[in-house]
N, C-alpha and C positions, 0 to 999 in steps of 0.2 A: 235357456236350457230348462228342461222340466224333469221332475221325478228323480232327483238326486238324493241318495242317502249320504249324509255328510257328517264326519267327525272332524271338526275344524279346530286345530290348535294354533293356527297362524292368523291370517287375515283374509277375508273374502270381501271383494268389492263388486257389487252388481252395477255394471256400467250402463247397460242398455237392456231392454226387454224385461223378462221375468225369470227369476231363479226360484224354482220350487224345491224346497228341502222336505223330503218325505220321511226322514228318520235320522237318528244319530244324536250324539251329545257333543256340544261344542264349548270349548273354553276360550276360543279365539274371538277376534273382533269381526263384526259385520258392518259394512257401510253401503248404503243404497244411494247411488247418484240420482240427480234430478231426472225425472221421467222414467225411472226404472222401478221395478217391483220385486220385493222379497216376500215369498209366500211360504209360510210354515204349514205343512200338511202331513204330520206324522201318521203313517199308516202301517209301519212295521212294528208297532207296539202301542201301549196305551198312552205314551207321552214322549216328548223329547225335552231336553234341558239345554238352555243356552246360558252359560255362566260368564261369557265374555261380554264385551261392550257391543251395543247396537245403536247405530246412528242412522236416522232417516230424516233428511232435510225437508223443508217445506214443500218441495215439488217432487218428492219421492213417495212411494207407497209401501206400507207394511200390511200384509194380508195374512189371516189365519183361516184356512179353508177346511181343514180336517183336524180331528184329534185334539190333544192338549199339548200346549207348548209352555214350559215354565221359563220365564225370563228372570234369571237370578243375578245378572250382571248390571252394569250401569247402562241405562237406556236414555237416549236423547231422540225422541220422535216428535218432530214438528210437522211432518207430512201427514198424508192420509192414512188412517187406520181402518181396515175393513175386517 
C-alpha cells in the first residue's frame, strides 16, 4: 500500500511489501515483518511524529524518503535503514 496518511493509536504490522506513510501523528506501535518495508514520507506538512514503539527486525527495512519524521517512542531497529 502506498501514500497513506495515518494517525495510528493501535498497532500496525507491515507483513509484506511496502507501507508508505505520508502524514499523520501516531502514538501506536509499528512492526515490520522480515522482507517488508515501512517508508515514512510526510508530504502533508513539515513533519510527522511517531511516539509509539517501532520494531524493525534484521530482515526488515525502515526508509525515510521525504520530509522529517520524529521518532519519539521506543525504537528497536536491527534491519536496514535507508
